[in-house]
N, CA, C and O atoms as a GROMACS GRO file, in nm:
protein
  480
    1GLN      N    1   0.081  -0.120   0.000
    1GLN     CA    2   0.000   0.000   0.000
    1GLN      C    3   0.085   0.126   0.000
    1GLN      O    4   0.045   0.229  -0.055
    2LEU      N    5   0.202   0.120   0.061
    2LEU     CA    6   0.292   0.235   0.061
    2LEU      C    7   0.351   0.251  -0.079
    2LEU      O    8   0.405   0.157  -0.136
    3GLN      N    9   0.339   0.371  -0.132
    3GLN     CA   10   0.376   0.391  -0.271
    3GLN      C   11   0.419   0.534  -0.296
    3GLN      O   12   0.364   0.628  -0.239
    4LEU      N   13   0.518   0.550  -0.383
    4LEU     CA   14   0.557   0.678  -0.440
    4LEU      C   15   0.542   0.668  -0.591
    4LEU      O   16   0.584   0.569  -0.651
    5VAL      N   17   0.484   0.768  -0.652
    5VAL     CA   18   0.464   0.771  -0.795
    5VAL      C   19   0.529   0.896  -0.852
    5VAL      O   20   0.490   1.008  -0.820
    6ASP      N   21   0.629   0.875  -0.938
    6ASP     CA   22   0.696   0.985  -1.006
    6ASP      C   23   0.618   1.022  -1.132
    6ASP      O   24   0.556   0.937  -1.195
    7SER      N   25   0.623   1.148  -1.166
    7SER     CA   26   0.563   1.193  -1.290
    7SER      C   27   0.624   1.328  -1.329
    7SER      O   28   0.694   1.390  -1.249
    8GLY      N   29   0.596   1.371  -1.450
    8GLY     CA   30   0.637   1.503  -1.495
    8GLY      C   31   0.754   1.506  -1.590
    8GLY      O   32   0.791   1.613  -1.640
    9GLY      N   33   0.814   1.391  -1.618
    9GLY     CA   34   0.926   1.388  -1.710
    9GLY      C   35   0.882   1.411  -1.853
    9GLY      O   36   0.763   1.409  -1.884
   10GLY      N   37   0.980   1.433  -1.939
   10GLY     CA   38   0.952   1.456  -2.079
   10GLY      C   39   1.073   1.511  -2.150
   10GLY      O   40   1.184   1.509  -2.099
   11LEU      N   41   1.048   1.561  -2.270
   11LEU     CA   42   1.153   1.619  -2.353
   11LEU      C   43   1.153   1.770  -2.335
   11LEU      O   44   1.049   1.835  -2.344
   12VAL      N   45   1.270   1.825  -2.311
   12VAL     CA   46   1.285   1.969  -2.292
   12VAL      C   47   1.413   2.014  -2.359
   12VAL      O   48   1.511   1.940  -2.365
   13GLN      N   49   1.412   2.136  -2.410
   13GLN     CA   50   1.531   2.192  -2.474
   13GLN      C   51   1.633   2.237  -2.370
   13GLN      O   52   1.596   2.271  -2.258
   14PRO      N   53   1.759   2.237  -2.407
   14PRO     CA   54   1.860   2.291  -2.315
   14PRO      C   55   1.824   2.432  -2.271
   14PRO      O   56   1.780   2.515  -2.351
   15GLY      N   57   1.842   2.458  -2.143
   15GLY     CA   58   1.804   2.586  -2.085
   15GLY      C   59   1.661   2.590  -2.035
   15GLY      O   60   1.622   2.687  -1.970
   16GLY      N   61   1.584   2.489  -2.065
   16GLY     CA   62   1.445   2.485  -2.025
   16GLY      C   63   1.426   2.437  -1.883
   16GLY      O   64   1.522   2.412  -1.810
   17SER      N   65   1.299   2.424  -1.845
   17SER     CA   66   1.263   2.387  -1.709
   17SER      C   67   1.161   2.274  -1.709
   17SER      O   68   1.084   2.259  -1.804
   18LEU      N   69   1.162   2.197  -1.604
   18LEU     CA   70   1.062   2.095  -1.578
   18LEU      C   71   1.038   2.086  -1.428
   18LEU      O   72   1.126   2.118  -1.348
   19ARG      N   73   0.919   2.045  -1.393
   19ARG     CA   74   0.889   2.014  -1.254
   19ARG      C   75   0.841   1.870  -1.243
   19ARG      O   76   0.740   1.833  -1.302
   20LEU      N   77   0.915   1.791  -1.169
   20LEU     CA   78   0.878   1.654  -1.144
   20LEU      C   79   0.798   1.645  -1.015
   20LEU      O   80   0.821   1.720  -0.921
   21SER      N   81   0.704   1.552  -1.013
   21SER     CA   82   0.620   1.531  -0.896
   21SER      C   83   0.647   1.394  -0.837
   21SER      O   84   0.683   1.300  -0.908
   22CYS      N   85   0.628   1.384  -0.707
   22CYS     CA   86   0.645   1.259  -0.634
   22CYS      C   87   0.528   1.249  -0.536
   22CYS      O   88   0.532   1.307  -0.428
   23ALA      N   89   0.426   1.176  -0.576
   23ALA     CA   90   0.305   1.165  -0.497
   23ALA      C   91   0.311   1.042  -0.406
   23ALA      O   92   0.336   0.931  -0.453
   24ALA      N   93   0.287   1.063  -0.279
   24ALA     CA   94   0.291   0.956  -0.181
   24ALA      C   95   0.150   0.910  -0.146
   24ALA      O   96   0.057   0.991  -0.140
   25SER      N   97   0.136   0.782  -0.124
   25SER     CA   98   0.010   0.726  -0.076
   25SER      C   99   0.041   0.621   0.029
   25SER      O  100   0.142   0.550   0.021
   26GLY      N  101  -0.046   0.610   0.127
   26GLY     CA  102  -0.030   0.512   0.232
   26GLY      C  103   0.058   0.556   0.347
   26GLY      O  104   0.068   0.485   0.448
   27PHE      N  105   0.121   0.669   0.335
   27PHE     CA  106   0.202   0.724   0.443
   27PHE      C  107   0.213   0.874   0.426
   27PHE      O  108   0.186   0.928   0.319
   28ASN      N  109   0.253   0.940   0.533
   28ASN     CA  110   0.264   1.085   0.534
   28ASN      C  111   0.406   1.124   0.493
   28ASN      O  112   0.501   1.103   0.568
   29LEU      N  113   0.418   1.179   0.375
   29LEU     CA  114   0.548   1.216   0.324
   29LEU      C  115   0.611   1.329   0.404
   29LEU      O  116   0.733   1.346   0.402
   30GLU      N  117   0.531   1.405   0.472
   30GLU     CA  118   0.579   1.522   0.546
   30GLU      C  119   0.683   1.485   0.651
   30GLU      O  120   0.775   1.563   0.677
   31ILE      N  121   0.671   1.368   0.711
   31ILE     CA  122   0.761   1.330   0.819
   31ILE      C  123   0.887   1.260   0.769
   31ILE      O  124   0.970   1.219   0.850
   32TYR      N  125   0.901   1.248   0.639
   32TYR     CA  126   1.018   1.183   0.581
   32TYR      C  127   1.110   1.284   0.515
   32TYR      O  128   1.067   1.393   0.475
   33SER      N  129   1.235   1.248   0.503
   33SER     CA  130   1.326   1.317   0.415
   33SER      C  131   1.298   1.272   0.272
   33SER      O  132   1.262   1.157   0.248
   34ILE      N  133   1.315   1.363   0.178
   34ILE     CA  134   1.284   1.337   0.038
   34ILE      C  135   1.411   1.350  -0.043
   34ILE      O  136   1.478   1.453  -0.039
   35ALA      N  137   1.443   1.246  -0.115
   35ALA     CA  138   1.562   1.245  -0.198
   35ALA      C  139   1.524   1.223  -0.344
   35ALA      O  140   1.428   1.152  -0.375
   36TRP      N  141   1.599   1.285  -0.432
   36TRP     CA  142   1.586   1.262  -0.575
   36TRP      C  143   1.717   1.204  -0.626
   36TRP      O  144   1.826   1.250  -0.592
   37PHE      N  145   1.703   1.101  -0.709
   37PHE     CA  146   1.814   1.034  -0.773
   37PHE      C  147   1.796   1.040  -0.923
   37PHE      O  148   1.687   1.068  -0.973
   38ARG      N  149   1.903   1.014  -0.995
   38ARG     CA  150   1.892   1.000  -1.139
   38ARG      C  151   1.992   0.897  -1.189
   38ARG      O  152   2.097   0.874  -1.128
   39GLN      N  153   1.958   0.836  -1.300
   39GLN     CA  154   2.044   0.737  -1.362
   39GLN      C  155   2.042   0.755  -1.513
   39GLN      O  156   1.938   0.740  -1.577
   40ALA      N  157   2.157   0.789  -1.567
   40ALA     CA  158   2.172   0.801  -1.711
   40ALA      C  159   2.211   0.665  -1.769
   40ALA      O  160   2.266   0.582  -1.697
   41PRO      N  161   2.184   0.641  -1.898
   41PRO     CA  162   2.220   0.513  -1.959
   41PRO      C  163   2.369   0.483  -1.943
   41PRO      O  164   2.454   0.567  -1.974
   42GLY      N  165   2.399   0.363  -1.896
   42GLY     CA  166   2.536   0.322  -1.880
   42GLY      C  167   2.606   0.378  -1.758
   42GLY      O  168   2.725   0.354  -1.740
   43LYS      N  169   2.536   0.452  -1.675
   43LYS     CA  170   2.595   0.512  -1.557
   43LYS      C  171   2.524   0.465  -1.432
   43LYS      O  172   2.411   0.415  -1.437
   44GLU      N  173   2.590   0.483  -1.320
   44GLU     CA  174   2.532   0.445  -1.192
   44GLU      C  175   2.428   0.547  -1.147
   44GLU      O  176   2.435   0.665  -1.182
   45ARG      N  177   2.333   0.499  -1.070
   45ARG     CA  178   2.237   0.589  -1.009
   45ARG      C  179   2.307   0.678  -0.908
   45ARG      O  180   2.389   0.632  -0.829
   46GLU      N  181   2.274   0.805  -0.911
   46GLU     CA  182   2.336   0.899  -0.820
   46GLU      C  183   2.230   0.984  -0.750
   46GLU      O  184   2.133   1.027  -0.812
   47GLY      N  185   2.250   1.008  -0.622
   47GLY     CA  186   2.167   1.101  -0.551
   47GLY      C  187   2.205   1.242  -0.589
   47GLY      O  188   2.323   1.275  -0.594
   48ILE      N  189   2.106   1.328  -0.615
   48ILE     CA  190   2.136   1.462  -0.660
   48ILE      C  191   2.091   1.570  -0.561
   48ILE      O  192   2.149   1.678  -0.557
   49ILE      N  193   1.989   1.541  -0.483
   49ILE     CA  194   1.943   1.641  -0.388
   49ILE      C  195   1.855   1.574  -0.283
   49ILE      O  196   1.787   1.475  -0.313
   50CYS      N  197   1.856   1.626  -0.162
   50CYS     CA  198   1.776   1.570  -0.054
   50CYS      C  199   1.726   1.681   0.035
   50CYS      O  200   1.799   1.775   0.068
   51LEU      N  201   1.600   1.671   0.074
   51LEU     CA  202   1.539   1.764   0.169
   51LEU      C  203   1.523   1.690   0.300
   51LEU      O  204   1.450   1.591   0.309
   52ASP      N  205   1.590   1.739   0.403
   52ASP     CA  206   1.586   1.673   0.533
   52ASP      C  207   1.454   1.700   0.603
   52ASP      O  208   1.413   1.814   0.619
   53GLY      N  209   1.388   1.592   0.645
   53GLY     CA  210   1.260   1.605   0.710
   53GLY      C  211   1.267   1.656   0.853
   53GLY      O  212   1.166   1.698   0.909
   54SER      N  213   1.385   1.654   0.913
   54SER     CA  214   1.400   1.695   1.051
   54SER      C  215   1.423   1.845   1.065
   54SER      O  216   1.358   1.910   1.147
   55ASP      N  217   1.513   1.900   0.985
   55ASP     CA  218   1.548   2.041   0.999
   55ASP      C  219   1.520   2.125   0.875
   55ASP      O  220   1.543   2.246   0.876
   56GLY      N  221   1.471   2.062   0.768
   56GLY     CA  222   1.438   2.135   0.647
   56GLY      C  223   1.556   2.173   0.562
   56GLY      O  224   1.540   2.243   0.462
   57ARG      N  225   1.673   2.129   0.597
   57ARG     CA  226   1.792   2.163   0.520
   57ARG      C  227   1.795   2.084   0.390
   57ARG      O  228   1.756   1.968   0.386
   58THR      N  229   1.842   2.149   0.285
   58THR     CA  230   1.853   2.088   0.155
   58THR      C  231   1.999   2.057   0.126
   58THR      O  232   2.088   2.139   0.150
   59TRP      N  233   2.022   1.937   0.073
   59TRP     CA  234   2.158   1.890   0.044
   59TRP      C  235   2.168   1.859  -0.105
   59TRP      O  236   2.138   1.747  -0.147
   60PRO      N  237   2.210   1.956  -0.183
   60PRO     CA  238   2.224   1.932  -0.327
   60PRO      C  239   2.366   1.894  -0.367
   60PRO      O  240   2.463   1.937  -0.305
   61LYS      N  241   2.376   1.813  -0.471
   61LYS     CA  242   2.506   1.790  -0.533
   61LYS      C  243   2.550   1.915  -0.608
   61LYS      O  244   2.467   1.995  -0.652
   62ASP      N  245   2.680   1.931  -0.621
   62ASP     CA  246   2.733   2.049  -0.688
   62ASP      C  247   2.682   2.061  -0.831
   62ASP      O  248   2.665   2.172  -0.882
   63SER      N  249   2.658   1.949  -0.896
   63SER     CA  250   2.617   1.951  -1.035
   63SER      C  251   2.478   2.011  -1.056
   63SER      O  252   2.445   2.054  -1.167
   64VAL      N  253   2.396   2.014  -0.951
   64VAL     CA  254   2.261   2.068  -0.964
   64VAL      C  255   2.237   2.188  -0.873
   64VAL      O  256   2.130   2.249  -0.880
   65LYS      N  257   2.332   2.220  -0.789
   65LYS     CA  258   2.315   2.330  -0.695
   65LYS      C  259   2.288   2.461  -0.769
   65LYS      O  260   2.358   2.496  -0.864
   66GLY      N  261   2.186   2.531  -0.724
   66GLY     CA  262   2.147   2.656  -0.788
   66GLY      C  263   2.053   2.639  -0.904
   66GLY      O  264   1.997   2.737  -0.953
   67ARG      N  265   2.034   2.516  -0.951
   67ARG     CA  266   1.944   2.489  -1.064
   67ARG      C  267   1.824   2.405  -1.024
   67ARG      O  268   1.715   2.423  -1.080
   68PHE      N  269   1.842   2.314  -0.931
   68PHE     CA  270   1.735   2.224  -0.888
   68PHE      C  271   1.693   2.260  -0.746
   68PHE      O  272   1.775   2.301  -0.665
   69ALA      N  273   1.565   2.243  -0.717
   69ALA     CA  274   1.514   2.269  -0.583
   69ALA      C  275   1.403   2.172  -0.549
   69ALA      O  276   1.323   2.134  -0.635
   70ILE      N  277   1.399   2.131  -0.424
   70ILE     CA  278   1.292   2.045  -0.374
   70ILE      C  279   1.188   2.131  -0.303
   70ILE      O  280   1.222   2.224  -0.231
   71SER      N  281   1.062   2.098  -0.323
   71SER     CA  282   0.955   2.157  -0.246
   71SER      C  283   0.857   2.048  -0.206
   71SER      O  284   0.863   1.935  -0.256
   72ARG      N  285   0.766   2.082  -0.116
   72ARG     CA  286   0.672   1.984  -0.063
   72ARG      C  287   0.537   2.050  -0.041
   72ARG      O  288   0.529   2.159   0.017
   73ASP      N  289   0.433   1.986  -0.086
   73ASP     CA  290   0.296   2.031  -0.064
   73ASP      C  291   0.232   1.931   0.031
   73ASP      O  292   0.192   1.822  -0.010
   74ASN      N  293   0.221   1.969   0.156
   74ASN     CA  294   0.171   1.876   0.257
   74ASN      C  295   0.025   1.838   0.232
   74ASN      O  296  -0.015   1.724   0.256
   75ALA      N  297  -0.054   1.933   0.184
   75ALA     CA  298  -0.195   1.906   0.160
   75ALA      C  299  -0.214   1.800   0.053
   75ALA      O  300  -0.308   1.721   0.060
   76LYS      N  301  -0.125   1.797  -0.044
   76LYS     CA  302  -0.132   1.699  -0.152
   76LYS      C  303  -0.047   1.576  -0.126
   76LYS      O  304  -0.048   1.481  -0.204
   77ASN      N  305   0.028   1.577  -0.016
   77ASN     CA  306   0.119   1.467   0.016
   77ASN      C  307   0.212   1.438  -0.101
   77ASN      O  308   0.234   1.323  -0.139
   78THR      N  309   0.264   1.544  -0.158
   78THR     CA  310   0.344   1.537  -0.279
   78THR      C  311   0.468   1.623  -0.266
   78THR      O  312   0.463   1.734  -0.214
   79ALA      N  313   0.578   1.571  -0.315
   79ALA     CA  314   0.703   1.646  -0.324
   79ALA      C  315   0.731   1.677  -0.470
   79ALA      O  316   0.682   1.609  -0.560
   80TYR      N  317   0.812   1.779  -0.492
   80TYR     CA  318   0.842   1.824  -0.627
   80TYR      C  319   0.992   1.845  -0.643
   80TYR      O  320   1.063   1.876  -0.548
   81LEU      N  321   1.037   1.828  -0.764
   81LEU     CA  322   1.171   1.866  -0.802
   81LEU      C  323   1.160   1.968  -0.914
   81LEU      O  324   1.123   1.934  -1.027
   82GLN      N  325   1.191   2.093  -0.883
   82GLN     CA  326   1.191   2.198  -0.982
   82GLN      C  327   1.329   2.205  -1.046
   82GLN      O  328   1.428   2.227  -0.977
   83MET      N  329   1.334   2.185  -1.176
   83MET     CA  330   1.460   2.183  -1.250
   83MET      C  331   1.462   2.298  -1.348
   83MET      O  332   1.370   2.314  -1.428
   84GLU      N  333   1.566   2.378  -1.342
   84GLU     CA  334   1.582   2.493  -1.429
   84GLU      C  335   1.720   2.490  -1.494
   84GLU      O  336   1.811   2.422  -1.448
   85SER      N  337   1.731   2.565  -1.601
   85SER     CA  338   1.858   2.572  -1.676
   85SER      C  339   1.910   2.433  -1.708
   85SER      O  340   2.026   2.402  -1.685
   86LEU      N  341   1.822   2.350  -1.761
   86LEU     CA  342   1.857   2.211  -1.786
   86LEU      C  343   1.963   2.198  -1.895
   86LEU      O  344   1.966   2.275  -1.991
   87LYS      N  345   2.048   2.100  -1.875
   87LYS     CA  346   2.159   2.072  -1.966
   87LYS      C  347   2.144   1.932  -2.023
   87LYS      O  348   2.077   1.848  -1.963
   88PRO      N  349   2.204   1.906  -2.140
   88PRO     CA  350   2.197   1.770  -2.194
   88PRO      C  351   2.246   1.664  -2.097
   88PRO      O  352   2.194   1.552  -2.098
   89GLU      N  353   2.343   1.696  -2.015
   89GLU     CA  354   2.395   1.600  -1.919
   89GLU      C  355   2.297   1.568  -1.807
   89GLU      O  356   2.321   1.477  -1.728
   90ASP      N  357   2.188   1.643  -1.798
   90ASP     CA  358   2.083   1.612  -1.702
   90ASP      C  359   1.991   1.501  -1.751
   90ASP      O  360   1.906   1.454  -1.675
   91THR      N  361   2.007   1.459  -1.874
   91THR     CA  362   1.924   1.352  -1.929
   91THR      C  363   1.942   1.224  -1.849
   91THR      O  364   2.054   1.175  -1.834
   92ALA      N  365   1.833   1.171  -1.796
   92ALA     CA  366   1.839   1.053  -1.711
   92ALA      C  367   1.698   1.014  -1.673
   92ALA      O  368   1.602   1.087  -1.697
   93VAL      N  369   1.686   0.897  -1.612
   93VAL     CA  370   1.564   0.860  -1.543
   93VAL      C  371   1.575   0.913  -1.401
   93VAL      O  372   1.674   0.888  -1.332
   94TYR      N  373   1.475   0.985  -1.358
   94TYR     CA  374   1.474   1.046  -1.227
   94TYR      C  375   1.381   0.970  -1.134
   94TYR      O  376   1.270   0.933  -1.172
   95TYR      N  377   1.428   0.947  -1.012
   95TYR     CA  378   1.355   0.873  -0.912
   95TYR      C  379   1.344   0.955  -0.784
   95TYR      O  380   1.443   1.016  -0.741
   96CYS      N  381   1.228   0.957  -0.724
   96CYS     CA  382   1.218   1.010  -0.589
   96CYS      C  383   1.223   0.895  -0.490
   96CYS      O  384   1.193   0.781  -0.524
   97ALA      N  385   1.260   0.928  -0.368
   97ALA     CA  386   1.268   0.829  -0.263
   97ALA      C  387   1.243   0.895  -0.129
   97ALA      O  388   1.270   1.014  -0.111
   98ALA      N  389   1.191   0.817  -0.037
   98ALA     CA  390   1.166   0.864   0.099
   98ALA      C  391   1.260   0.792   0.194
   98ALA      O  392   1.278   0.671   0.185
   99ALA      N  393   1.319   0.868   0.284
   99ALA     CA  394   1.411   0.813   0.382
   99ALA      C  395   1.387   0.881   0.516
   99ALA      O  396   1.326   0.987   0.523
  100HIS      N  397   1.436   0.820   0.621
  100HIS     CA  398   1.420   0.880   0.753
  100HIS      C  399   1.507   1.004   0.768
  100HIS      O  400   1.467   1.101   0.832
  101THR      N  401   1.625   1.001   0.710
  101THR     CA  402   1.714   1.116   0.710
  101THR      C  403   1.783   1.125   0.574
  101THR      O  404   1.777   1.031   0.494
  102CYS      N  405   1.849   1.238   0.551
  102CYS     CA  406   1.929   1.254   0.431
  102CYS      C  407   2.066   1.192   0.443
  102CYS      O  408   2.145   1.197   0.349
  103HIS      N  409   2.096   1.133   0.556
  103HIS     CA  410   2.229   1.081   0.584
  103HIS      C  411   2.233   0.929   0.591
  103HIS      O  412   2.329   0.871   0.641
  104THR      N  413   2.130   0.865   0.541
  104THR     CA  414   2.126   0.720   0.536
  104THR      C  415   2.134   0.673   0.392
  104THR      O  416   2.095   0.743   0.300
  105GLN      N  417   2.186   0.552   0.375
  105GLN     CA  418   2.191   0.490   0.244
  105GLN      C  419   2.066   0.407   0.216
  105GLN      O  420   2.048   0.357   0.105
  106ILE      N  421   1.981   0.393   0.314
  106ILE     CA  422   1.862   0.310   0.303
  106ILE      C  423   1.741   0.397   0.272
  106ILE      O  424   1.705   0.485   0.351
  107MET      N  425   1.680   0.371   0.159
  107MET     CA  426   1.557   0.440   0.122
  107MET      C  427   1.438   0.353   0.160
  107MET      O  428   1.437   0.233   0.133
  108GLU      N  429   1.338   0.413   0.223
  108GLU     CA  430   1.222   0.338   0.267
  108GLU      C  431   1.130   0.304   0.151
  108GLU      O  432   1.065   0.199   0.152
  109LYS      N  433   1.123   0.392   0.052
  109LYS     CA  434   1.035   0.371  -0.062
  109LYS      C  435   1.089   0.446  -0.182
  109LYS      O  436   1.144   0.555  -0.170
  110TRP      N  437   1.072   0.386  -0.298
  110TRP     CA  438   1.117   0.443  -0.424
  110TRP      C  439   1.000   0.467  -0.518
  110TRP      O  440   0.905   0.389  -0.523
  111GLY      N  441   1.008   0.576  -0.593
  111GLY     CA  442   0.920   0.592  -0.707
  111GLY      C  443   0.967   0.505  -0.822
  111GLY      O  444   1.077   0.450  -0.820
  112GLN      N  445   0.882   0.493  -0.923
  112GLN     CA  446   0.912   0.405  -1.036
  112GLN      C  447   1.006   0.467  -1.138
  112GLN      O  448   1.060   0.397  -1.223
  113GLY      N  449   1.026   0.596  -1.131
  113GLY     CA  450   1.114   0.666  -1.222
  113GLY      C  451   1.040   0.734  -1.335
  113GLY      O  452   0.938   0.684  -1.383
  114THR      N  453   1.091   0.848  -1.377
  114THR     CA  454   1.034   0.922  -1.489
  114THR      C  455   1.148   0.976  -1.575
  114THR      O  456   1.246   1.029  -1.523
  115GLN      N  457   1.135   0.961  -1.706
  115GLN     CA  458   1.242   0.996  -1.799
  115GLN      C  459   1.244   1.145  -1.826
  115GLN      O  460   1.142   1.206  -1.857
  116VAL      N  461   1.362   1.203  -1.814
  116VAL     CA  462   1.386   1.341  -1.852
  116VAL      C  463   1.491   1.342  -1.962
  116VAL      O  464   1.601   1.289  -1.945
  117THR      N  465   1.457   1.400  -2.075
  117THR     CA  466   1.548   1.410  -2.188
  117THR      C  467   1.567   1.556  -2.223
  117THR      O  468   1.471   1.627  -2.252
  118VAL      N  469   1.692   1.601  -2.221
  118VAL     CA  470   1.726   1.739  -2.252
  118VAL      C  471   1.799   1.739  -2.386
  118VAL      O  472   1.913   1.693  -2.395
  119SER      N  473   1.735   1.790  -2.487
  119SER     CA  474   1.790   1.784  -2.622
  119SER      C  475   1.724   1.889  -2.710
  119SER      O  476   1.609   1.927  -2.689
  120SER      N  477   1.800   1.936  -2.808
  120SER     CA  478   1.746   2.028  -2.907
  120SER      C  479   1.668   1.954  -3.015
  120SER      O  480   1.615   2.017  -3.106
   0.00000   0.00000   0.00000
């Protein structure tokens, strides 16, 4: 019953923007830390940003810092990844995940992934 559903991916031109959604059901996403990962073809999955559920601090990777941001809508039990100034190297399958903290390697739940393609 516990589930995360990713959505919002698609094709966007370099320099464009997208907002990905991560809708939770069966649990309250508000009390969890929210992490976003991505995996490009032939590459390992990497964590790119995390919103800590305890103190609200955001932990972005340098590659996305200043361009990507996490937000949360408690009423909708949904988290978002706002992506701006997208680059071709951002092309990947993006996954949201819920964890107790941003400092653990164990994710409690994963979304199914949504494809983001940045290309002219």
